N, C-alpha and C positions, 0 to 999 in steps of 0.2 A: 523643474520646471515642467508645465504641462507645455507638447505642440498641438496648434490644428489637426483635425482630423477630418477626413471626405471619405462621402460612403461611394462605393459599388454598385453599377446600375444596376439599377433592381429589374427589368424587364430582360435581364440577357444571363447567361448559364442554366439556361433551362435542363431536367435530366434526362439520359438514357431511354429512360420509362417515356417520355411525355414528348421526346421528340419521335421515335415510333410511334405514336399515337397521332399525335399530328402529322407523320409521313404515311400512315395505313390510312387516314382518311383525307387525305389529298391524293392518296391514288385510285381511291372509290369512284374518286369527283375528276376525277381529268381527261379527256378524252383531247387525242391529237388528230386534226384535221389537217391533209396536205387539201390546198383549193388553188385550183386557178385564178387571176387576176378578176377574170366574170365571175367568179365566184362571192365575189367580197366586195360588199357593199356597204359605209360607212353611212349611219342613220342615227338623228339624234347624238351624235355623239361617239356611237356604238358602233363593232361589228356586229353585220348579219353575214350570216353564212350557210350558202343556196349548195348543199353538196347531196350528195345521193347516201342512204342509211348505209353505215355495215353490216351488212351478215356474215355471221360465225358462229360458233360449235356454242358458242355463249348465249347466243341470241343475238337483237336486232339492236343496234347502235346506232341511235339516231343523233347526225348530227347538227343540220339546219335550225339556226340558232338565235339569239341575241344575244353577246356577250361586250359587255361594256370592257373598256379599253382599262391598264392601268398603266403605269408610266412609264412602267417595264414595256411593255406593245405598244402602245405609239411611241418613245425610242427606236423601237425596231420598225417600225412604219416610217416615220422621218427616214430612218436611216436608207431602209430597200426605196422610198420612190424620192427622195432625193429632195429636203421639204425640211427649213431650218426648224431644230426642233422647239426652242425657243418660241419660234411660231405657231408653234402647235399647239403648246403649253396655252398660249396667250388666245388662243381659237378657244377653247377646251372650254377655257374660262369665262370670257368675253362673248365670244361668237360665235358660236355652234352649228348655225347654219354654216359658215366661212368652214369651217372644219370639214365640215361632210364636203361640201362642192368642192376644196381641194385634193383630200383623199379621193375621192370617188374623179375626180377629171384623169385624177396620174393613174391610178388601176384603169381606164379607161386606156388608157394607151397601151398599159401595159400588159406581154403573152408570158410570163414568168407565171410559175406556182413558186407557194410558199408552205412554209410549218407554222400554223399557228394553232399553242398550245393554250387549252383554254380548262376553265374548270367548271364544273356543270355548279348551279345557284338552286337552294333551295324553294325560292318561291319562282323556280320557270328561269330568271336569265343570268344568266355566271359570267365569268371573270376570261376576259381573253387575256391572259399573263406574257406570255409572250411569240410575240411576232418575228421571224425565224426563213434562212434558204431552206431552200429541201433537201439541200445537203447534207443538214444539220442533224446527228447521228445521237440518236435519245439514248444517254444515262441515267439514269432516278435514280433521286438521292435513295429510295429503299433499299432498293439491287447492288449501291453501293458501298450503305452504311452494311448491310446483311457479309458484303462479300468481303468487306473490311474486318469486320470481325472475325468472321471465317476465318483467313488469312493473320491474324495477332493470334488466335487459336492453335492453330497448322506451328503457329510459331513456337509453341513453348514456352515463352518469356511473360513471367509477372507481370499483368498491365492493370490498371483503372482507370476507366477516362473520365475527366480528370472537367470537360464540362464538352456542352452543347448550345449552339447556336443557329437557327435558320432564319433565312429574310425571304421575300419572293428571289433573291438573287444567290443566293449563295448555300450549302452547307458546310456547319463547320463542326467537326470532329475531333476533336484535344485530346490527345492520351494520353500518361505518361506510366512510366513504373517505380514502383516502392521503391525494386531492387537496384537500379539504375542511379548513384543517387555520388556525384565529390562534394568535397569539403572545396572552401572559395575561399577564405578568410581577408587574404589580400584583398580580392575584387569587394570587400560586401562591409569590408572594416567600416566605411565612416558613416555606412548609409545608417535611414531610417524610413520604415517603409510610413507612407503616409496616411495609413491606413485609421492603425491602430498605434502609432508610434513603436516601433517595435526593431530592433536596433540586430546590424546585418554581423556584426560581433555577434549579437547572442544566439543566434541560427543562421551558419555563414553555409547553408547545404539549396543547393541545388541539382531537381531531380529532369533526368533525359527524361525527352517526348518526345511525338509528330501529332502533327495535325493533318486531318485531309480535309479537303477542299472538294465539293461536288456544285456543278450550274446546273441547271434545266433550264436554264433561260434564257442560258449564249451571253454569260457574264462569264469568262472563263471555265478553263481543262479542268478534268479533275487529275485533281492531285496529292502529293504526298510530301512533306517537306519533313525534316527537323523540326523537333520544339522545345526548349529548357524552361521552366518554371524557376524563379525566384522561390523557397518556402518563407522565408521572410514576408513574403509582401504581397504571393500568388501573380508578382507581373510575373508574365509567359511572354516567348520572343521565338519567328523563326528563324532558322540558319537560313539565312537565300542562298547559298550555292550549292547548296544539296536535295537537291528537288526531283523525285515523278510525277511525271503527266503525260496526261494522255488526252490529244484534239476532240472537240464534238464533232468531227466531219464524216460520214458515210458518202457511200451511194447514191447517185441519185435516183431518187421514186420517179419510177417512168409508170404506171400504174394508173388508174381515171382517178379523179378526185374522191376523198375516202378519208379514213379512219387511218393515220400509218403506223404499220406495226412491223415493227422489223422481225426478223425470222428468228425463230426460236434458235437457229446454230448461230445467226452474230451476237444474238443476247450473250448465248453460255461465250463465245470466245473472248465476251467484253467483261464478263463479272469472272471469266476464269484468270486473266488479264490481270484484275484488277486485286483477286485474292494471291493470285501468286503475289505483283510489285509489295502488296500491302508485306506478304511475309518475309520479304527479304525487305525492305525496308524495316520494319520490325528491328530484326538482324542485325542491319547494320546501323540504326538509328539507338536503338537500343542497349548499347552496353557501354560501360565505364572507361574505355580508353577513345571511344569517339567521342564522348561527352567530355574527358579529362580535354582533353585536345582543344576541344571549342571554348573550354573555358583559361586555360592556356591565351588562344585566341584575344580571348575577350582583353584578358589581364595585361595584355603588353600593350592594346590602347587609350584601356580604363583610367589608368593612372592618369594617362593628359593632363594638370590642374587648369582651371576653366577661368580666366582673368577676369576678364567679362560677362558673363553670365548670356545678359538680354543680348548686347551685340553678335555672342555666336550661338544662341536661339534662333537671331533672326535669320543667321542666314539659314541655319540647318533648313531651316523654315523654309525659306527661299529656297533650297535644293532644293528638299521634298513634297515642293508645293502642299505646306501644313496653310491650310486658313491663320489669319490671325487672331481669330480667338483659340487657336487649338497652340497656337504659340504661345500663347498669354497664359492658358495651362500645361503649357510642358514648363516655362520659366516658375510660377508658383509648385507645382509642384516636384521640380528641381529644390527651388529652394526647400520646402518643406522636408525634402529629404534627406538636404544638409551634408550633402558628399558632392563636391565643388569640383567635380573633375567630369572629364570627358561620361565615365560609366555613372556618372551622375545622369546628363544627359539621357542615356541611355534607359536608363531607369526611369523616367522621368515620362519621357514621350508610351514604353508600356501600363506603366501605371497608370497615365491618361486613358490612352486604351479602354482602363475598365469599368472607367467611370459614364463611356461612354451609352447611348439606349442604340441607337444602331449600332448589330452584328457589322453591318457591311463597312460602314467607318473605323468605325474599332478595328475589323480588320487590315485597310490598310492603313492603319498607324503601327498597329503592332508590327506587320510589319517589312517595316521599314527600319527602325529601331538598331536593326546593324549596322547602318546606311551611317543614322543619325552618331551610333560610334564616330565611326570615321572621319566624319565630316567636321566635328567637334571637336575629334580629337589635332587636325590639322587647321581649323577655322585660322 
């Protein structure tokens, strides 16, 4: 009997080469501006920055210009100026002059300085991609990626990049080791991949890896977390109780408005830390003993039978704030997976994550799979 299958989201899982190209282009067009509230205006729904050009060894960097706000920048402005974000979005859709008046009125009353992260556009109008505190320490995706890859090489462990995702909010880099695998026949004996129908009993292998994340726009810390992959379906999940991270907070900028450039020494220290922590993470997370302990921990809980899948998944969804649509998708994947246990709920959460086109939403779902397992077992 054949089973219906589903597809992985086509917009996701870019290759490492494509990621490098995207990050290099972003770096070429990026400009970071620290500006007092008096140098910022909202005109026709876009930010106008009126700051002095930056003079450096590389030449003159012009920062004055118009930058269209993306939703991240709009969220930052709403937070900093204490304007309701839903109201901001409505004004942007329906009444742009009112949006200008609201933003400008509150900026006129403000004495703070802000970091505005922008991308230059091809036609002169760029994009404001984040509106942050002037204490936000820039740790760019390209530098983080290179430092992490150096750390992997320094570890001497055989690894491969499983997949990469890049959104306006975060970078995601997932790495696995073909040398770090354990058999989990008990965990996967009843599971069937919803993507191609393969059975876990035919390929009961789990690979060890880790997930690196970073945000340039204020959405979370740089972090490293252990990540495991079920080879039968490529479902991946993080182990949420072993994470290394660094906060994006640095010394407050006290110079004149203009381009924000952290000192070479500051950048070197940060990247050295990332390189060192990545090496440590690879050695800690990518070993068979660590993976075997994680699998045993999963197996202890995963075997609990689920008598009422609909009610259990609804309860798990409420606790983890899944949308109703996500709960319905998880139930459908649970049924297709054929594993009527708490482990089947965990697998359904991670397989649904693979079908979601938005990388941030997929990450949020994937990163809760371990909690979903625990909640399903005790529902």
